[in-house]
N, C-alpha and C positions, 0 to 999 in steps of 0.2 A: 524524241529528245531523251537524253540520258537522265533517268530519274534519280540516279545515285546521289545527286548533289542537292536535292531539294526535300523539304518536309511537307507532308500532306496537311492540308487544312480544309475546312468546309466553309462555304460562303453562302449567303442567303439566296434562295432560288427566286428566279423571276421568269415569267413566260416570255419567250422570244416572239418578236413581232414578225409577221409574214404577210404576203400579198393574198388577201381574200376579201370576199364581200362581207359587209357588216350591216346590221340594221340600225338606223337612227331612231330617235324617239318618235318622229312624225311618220315613221314607216317607210320613208324613202330610202332606196338603196344607194350606198356610197362605196367606193373602192379605196383600199389602202394604196399608198404610192407604189408604183411599180419598182421592182428590184433591178438593179443594174450591176454588171460585173465590176469588180474592183480588185486591186492587188496592192499589197504594202510590203515594204522591206523591213525586216525586223532583225535586230542584233541584241546580244546579251551583254549588259554592262559588266565590266570587270569588278565585281563586288567581292565582299569578304565572305560571301556564302559559298565557300568551297571546302572540300574535305580532302585531306592528304594531297593537296596540290592539284586536284582534278578540277578543271574549269567546266562550267555548264556549256553544253552545245545542243543545237537543234538536231532533231532526227526526222527523217521522212515520215509523214503521217501525223506529225504534231499539229494540234489545232489551237487557235487562239480566239478569244471573244473580243469583238470590237463594238464600242458604244458610240452612238451619235450624240451630238450636243443636246438633243432633247431627251436623252436617256434611253433611246431605243437600242435593244440588243440585236445585232445583226446575226444571221446564220453563221455557223462556224467558218472561219478562214483556215485553210489547210495548206501545208507545204510539202513538197516532194524533195526539198533540199536537205542537206546535212551540213553541219558546221556552226561556227559562231554567228554567221549571218545567213538569213534565208528569206525567200520571197513567199508570202502567204497570199492565196487567192480565195475570193468568195464573192458575195453579193451584198449590196447595201441599198437602202431606200434611195430612189432617184432624187437628186438635189440635196441630200443630207450631207452634213459635215461630220467627219469622225472626230471624237473627243479623246478617247483613251482606249487602251487595250489591256486585256487580262489573260494570263496563261495559268492553268490550262482552261480550255473552254468549259469543261465540266464544272469548274469552279464558278458558277453563275453568281452574279452580284445584282444588287438593286442600285440603280443610278438615279440621281435627281439633281438638277441645277448644277451640273459640273462636278459633282462629288458622287462617291459610291460607298456603300456599306458592306463591310466584310465581317463574317462571324468566325471566330476561332473556337473550335469545339472544346468543351471542358474535358473531354476524354479523347485520347489519341492512342495509336498503336505503337508509338515509339520508333517507327521505322522511317527510312528515307524513301518516300514514294513519289510525291510531286509537290512542288512548291507554288505558292501564289506569287507570280511576278506581274508587275504592272508597267505600263509605258504611256506617257502622254503623247498625244497626236503630234505629228511633225513629218518632215520629209522622210525620216526613217524612224521607226519605232525602236527606242532603246529601252529594253526591259531591265528592270532591277527587282531584286527580291524585296518583298514588302515586309516580311515578318522578321523577328529576331528568334534565334534558336539557342537552346541550351543542350549541350552535348555532355554525356558522362558515360562511363563504363561500369557495368554491373557484373561482378563475378557470379557465375552460375551457382556456385556453392552457397550463396545467400538465399536462393530460392525466392527472389523478389517477384511478386506478382503485380504490384502497383507502386508507382512513384508519383507522388503529388508534389507539385511546385507551388509555393505560396509566396506572393510578393506584397509589397506595400501598396502597389497600384494595380490596375486592371491588367490581367494577362489572358483572359478568355472572354468570350461573348462578343458583342457587336462593337465595332469601332468605325469611324468615318475616315475616308481618304480623299484629299483634294485631287480631282482628276488631272489638273495641270501641274501642280507642284509636287504631288504625291505626299504632301504633309499629312501625318497621322494625327487624328484627334481621338484620344481615348477618353472614357468616362472619367470625370474629375472626382466623383464620389462613388467609387465602385462598391457594389454589394460584396458580401463575403464570398458568394459564389463566383463572382467575376475575378476575385483575387487568387483563384486557384485554377490550375490546369494539371491534368494527370495523363501519364502513359500507363496503359493497362495491358497485361498479357496473361492469358489463362494458363499458359504452359510455363511461364517464368522467363525472365530476361537473362540473357547471357551475351555479354559484349556491349557494343555501343548502343546507347539509347538517346534519341533526339526528341525534344519537345519544342514545338513552335509556339510562340507567344506574341501578344500585342507588344510592339515596341513601347518602352516606357523610360522614365527618368530614374527608376528605382535602381539602387546600387546594392541591394541586399535581397537574398532569396532564402527561403526555408524549404527543406526537402523532407518529405514524409514517406518513408519506404516501408511497405507492408509485405511480409513474407507469406508463404503458403499456409502457415499456422495462424495467420491473423495477427501476429506480433508486429510491433512497429518500432522503427528507429527514426529518431529526429536528428537532422543535420542542418546547421546554419552555414550559409555561404556569403562572404563579402565579395562582391564582384569587382570592386575597385572602380568601375565606371558604369554608366548607364547602358542599358540594352537597347541600342538603336536598331532601326530596320536594316535587314541584310547582314546582320552580324551573327556569327556563331561564337558562343562562349564555351570553351572546353573546360569543364570542371575536373577533368581527370577521372581516376578510378575510385569507386566507392571502396573503402577499406574492407578487406575480406573478413576481418575480425570485428566488424560492426556489431554492436550489441542490440538485440531486439527484445522488446518487452511490450507490456500493455500501456495503453494511454487512456486518459480521460479527456473529454471535450472541454474547451473553453467556450461556453455558449453565451447566450444573450442574458440580459439582466433578469433577476428573479427577486421576488418579494418574500419568498419563503425558502426554507432550507430543510434538508433531510437531517434531522437531529437524532442523537442517540437516546432513545427512550429506555430508561432503566427500570428494572424491577428486581429488588434485592430479596433473595431467599432468606430464610431464618438463619441466625448466627448464634448457635448454641454456645453458652459459656459454662465453665465448670462451676459446681456448687461451692459456695463459701470461698471463692477465690480471693476475697479481700480479708479473710480471717476475722470477720466481725462477730461471728456466732460461736459461742463456747458453752453451750448448754448440755453437751453430752457428758463432760467430765470437768465441769468448772473451768478453771483457767489452765487445765493440764492437757487438753486435747481439743482442737477445733473440730466442729461438726463436719462430717463427711471426709475426715482425714484420720489416718491411723499411724501408730508407731509401735514401740516395744510393749506398751501396756496392753495392747490388743493382739500381741504376736501369737503365733501358733508354733509349737515345738514338739519334740518327742525325745525319748531316750534320756540319757543322763544329763544332756544339755538343758532339759526343761527344769530339773531340780536345781542345777547350778545357777541358772539365770534367775530363777525365782528366789534363790537364797541371797541374791544380791540386792533384794529389796526394790523391786519395780513397783513402788507405790507412788502416791501423788507428789512426793518430794524428790523423787529420784527417777524420773521417767524420760529425761532428755528432751522434753517438749514443754513449752511454757508460752502463755500469752504475754505479749509485750506491748507497751505503749510507745515504743520507738517506731514511728511510722515514716514511710517514705515521703520525700518532699512533694507537696501538692496533693496529698491524699485527702479524700473526703471522709475517710474512715477514722476510727479511734484506735484500732489494734493492728498488730502484725503477729507473726508466729516465729518464735525463737527455738532453734534446735542446737544441740552442742554434743561434743564427744566426751567420753569418760573412760576410765580404766576398769576393765573387768578381768580379774585374775591376771593382771599385768599386760593385758592386750587392750589396745585402743578400740573401744566400741564407738563407731562413728555415730553422729547424729543422723537420724533417719526419719523421713516423713513421706507418707505415701497415700494415694487414693485407694490402694488395694490393701493387702495384708502382709505383714512381715512373717516370714517363715524361717525358723532357725532350728537346725537339727544336726549340724556338723561342728565338732570342736574347733576345726580350722575355719577362721573367719572367711577365707576365700573358697571354702568347700562348696561342692555342688548342692548341698542340702540347705544352703542359706540364700534366700532370695526374697524379693517382694513379688506378689502375684495378685491378679484379679480373681477374687473368689466370687463367682457369679451369684451364688445362692446364699453366701454367708453374711451374718450381721451379729452384733452383740450389744448388750446394754452394759456400758463400761462401768458406770457407778450409779447404782439404783438410788442412792441417796440424793443424787443431783437430778437425774432424768431417767424416765422409763422408756425413752425413745431409742429404738435400736440404731446403732451406727453401722452402716453397710461397709462391707469390705470390697466394694467396687464403685466405680463412677460411671453411671450410664451416660453415654455421649454419642450423638449421631452426626456431629459437624465434621467438616473437612477444612479446618482453618489453614491459613497460609503461614502463620507464624504464631508463636507463643511469646508473650511479653511478661516478664516478671521483674519486680524490683528486689534487689538483693544487697545486703550488707554482710560481707563474708570476711571473717577475721580468723587468722591462723596464729595460734599461740606458740607454735614451735616450728622447727625447720625439719622437714622430711624430704631430703633431696631425691629419694627414690620414688616417693609418692606425694608430689606437692599439690595435687589438684583436687578440687571438689567436683560434684556431679549434679547435673540437672537433666532430666529426661521426661518426655511425654510421648507415650506410645499409643497410637490408634490401632485397635484390633477388632476383630469380629467376635462372635460368641464362642469364647474359649477361656479357660482359666490360664491366662497368659502369664508366663514367669519371666522375670528380669532380675538377673544377679550376675556376679562376676563370672561364674562358671555355669550359670543356668539361664536358658532363654528359650522360650516357646518350644517345649519338648514335643509338640505335635507336628513338627516338620517345617515350620517357618511359613506355611501358607496363610497364616492368620494375621501376620504383620502387614498393616496397610500403609501406615506412614509414621514418621518419627521426627520430633524436634528435640535435639539434645546437645549437650556439651559435657565432655568428660575431662576437660582441661581448664576448669575454672580456677583462677588464681584469686588471692585475697583482693577485695575491692577497697578496703579501708572504710570509705564512706558509702552512702547509698549509690547504687548503680542500676541503671535500667538495662536489662538483658533482652535482646530480641533474637529468638531462636527460630529459624525457618523450618517448616515441615518439608521433608523430602518423602515423596510417595512412591511405593512400589506399584500401586494401581489406584488411581483416583476414582475409577468407576466402581470399586468395591464398596459395599455398605459398611459403615462403622457402627459398632455397638457399644464399645467401651473405650475409655482413655485411662491408661495407667501412668500416673505422674509420680516421679520419685525425686526426692532431694536427699543428698548425702554430703556430709562435711568432708568426705574423701571418696574419690572414685575407686580406691583400692581398699577392700575390707581389711581392717586392722591398720591402715595407713594413717598418716597425720599425727597430730599431737592431742593430748588431753586438753579439753576446753577450747578446741577449735569451734567456731560458732558461726551459724548462719541465721540472719534475721530476714524473713521472707514476707513480702507484701504485694498485694494487688496483682494477681495473676490474671491475664487477659488473653483470650484467643482472638487473633486478628484475622479478619476475612477480607481479602482483596478480591472481590467478585463483583463484576459489573455485567449486566445483561443489556444487549442492544437488539432492537428489531430493525431489520433491513426494510428498505422501501419496496414498492411494487416492482421495481426493476432489479432488486437484489443488492442495493448499495447502502452504505452508511459510513459515517466518519466516527473516529474514536480518539479520545485523549485521556490517559490515566496517569496517576502519579505513582504507579508501581509497575514492576516488570510483570508482564502477563503472558500466559501460554496461549497460543493460537488454537482455538477450538476446532474440532473435526468438522469438515465441510465448509470452512471459511478460508478465504484467501486474503492476505493482508499486504498492502502496498504503502510506500511513501512516495512523494513526488520529488524527482531528481532535477527536472528542468521544465520550463514552460516555453514553448515555441510553436510556431505554425498553427496557432489556434488549438493546440493540444497541451496537455500536461503529461510529461513522460513519467511512467510509473515503474518503480523497482519493487519486486516482491521480496518480502521477508520470508524465507523458506519455512514451510511447515515443520514443526518440531523445535524451532528456535523460539526464543522469547522476544516479545515486543518490549524494548527498553522503556523504563519509566520516563514519563514526560516526552514521549515521542508521538506526535500526531500522525495518524494513519487513516487510510481509506480501506474499507472492508467490503469484500465481495462475497455474497453467499446466495442462497435461494431467496426468492421473493417473499416478503412478509414473514420472515423467520427470526426467531429469537436465538441469539448466540451468547454464550456465557464465557467471559474472559476472567480466568482465575489468575490471581497474582502468585508469582513464584520468584524466590530469590535465586534458585537454581532449578533446572529441569531434572527429569528423572535420570539423566545421564550425568548430572552434576555440572553441566556447562552453564556459564553465566550468560546473561543477555549480551549479544554483540552490539556494539555501538553503531548507530546509523549516521552516515556522513552525508552532508549536503542536502538534507531534507528541507524542502521549501514550504511544507505544510506547517502551520502553527496551530496551537490548540489552547483551550481554556478549560479549567476545572469547574468554574462557576459561570453562571450567566453573566455576560458582559456586553457593554455598549459596542456598537459597530465602530471599529477603528477608522480613522480618516484615510484618505487616499484609496487605492485599489483594495477592495475586499471582496473576494469571491468565495462562495459557499457551495456545497453540494446541493444542486437544485432539485427541488421536489417536483419541478415541472418537466423533467426529462422523460421523454416517451420512448427512448431507445434502450437497448441493453447495455450501452456504454455509459459510464458515469459522466456527468456534466457539471462543471463548475460555472456558475453565473455570477455576474457582478451584483452584489447584494444591495438591494434598495431598502431593506428593512432596518430596524433600529437595534435589535438585540441578537447576539450570537448565543446559541444554546450551550448549556454546560456540557462538558465532556465531548465537545465536537471540535472539528478541525476546519480551517479556512486558509485561503491563499491571499497573499498581498502582492502577487505579481501577475 
């Protein structure tokens, strides 16, 4: 018989009855009924199980299986005919009545009380080899195809190795068929395994693929296609009508541009979740960042900070500046009681500009030391710098404690926050801006000035948060300056922080004023430890850089018992308040650093259509569907289970679909 029109399935094996002696319990010998010759005429019904207009036909050598009313399987009946109708000959038990027939004979079945059981395998080869056809007994056996078939075309370019079909009802496993009416009875409450059937190819599919299934009333199918790399594509199909027996449903061609990615399982219920366990490293702050301590020089200089009264100079400029009276009444730095809103402190720091020989000397405050040796305000000899070894006692009448000319610092903050009230007394259209900068560097006397910067070749600059276009704020304003790093892996030794009433030396107007308060280094850093299978979820309120060795996904769709994952490429940022799934090595801690821009200056790309939700704090389980990353998963694939617990962990993600 032409196999081109049918789909192979397996059915449960049964031992064929034959004429032989058997022992009874009392030891007496009995004989099975003798076998007698028999022949039947068989035709093939004009069913919808045809491809490209080719109708099924018998071929010489085809064999069919005949069952008697008591469930006995006769030896194979064989035909030497060809065509849509053929005569099959064989033997049957003497005196028996034939009940139904099955093609092919190799598809043995188990029969009982006028019905028989067929098994559709969960994995098939996707080819048209042979189909199960059945016929009730009668003057002529009229065979009809028993199963329903899904047909689709797979472009070879996709490299698909496995196609899994998932339905609402049973599509694989055992089902029962009435031997007279051929009515199919499928399991009413199928297991998850019975709802799936797959076509598998080790070399990859190219062209038509056919999958045979238990007939069902389902009108919807899900397809899970897996390529050679183990990546998965999820496709939903509305069939429009139920898949009855003998029907082929042509789904057409799978799009050649189908997108493949990773997936997570949608598993069984779980009472526990894989949560993100955090361990925060130290978060160094700068000394006297709130300007509350002024014991070095009374109210004229905050401890750990410096300005012109501790400057270093040389040549004629030294005597000129000193002749201008850099004493406690004329130093351009003063303690202020004008504090920022909400401050818990009592003081702030005020700096201002003044005229020196007709040139505007900007207000200047630094954690390093002021150096001035050039008559031109913008000359290379004028800058602030980190003096690693230097310190001075500013006013011995106030304190004998040395004030250092450097700020020891080992942190790698994500931003620097400072409160500022900046007032400009005049209009300088050429130079209208003030300056704030914080430079992280290693062990070097780092210089920062208009025309002087790290004269050691630039390899000591690690990161910087700065603005050189600060305009007047009028009232208090909170500034947040993100750090941009050259190399986050380098060790930091010092921070050089500089404030200036004008970003251009000699620019601005006399009595331009900055009042500075509550400087804070902000660290957006969160550590998570992956599970024993290497997975974790994460939800942060800041943009975060993906650490080396970790892969980050969000969930784009949920179908077929899977959650479709989309990777956020390495080197990009995870956008703030974006719930994600993290894959890494098992039981490994990964640190997620917050960044407003990455080292190339790109912002975090928005994530569209993410189905994962997250929480920053511990929260009660929401109503309805709530799936969490299951701690019970024993596979390398992430698994989301319906959460039966009461509390969702802080900084973790969950699904509500």
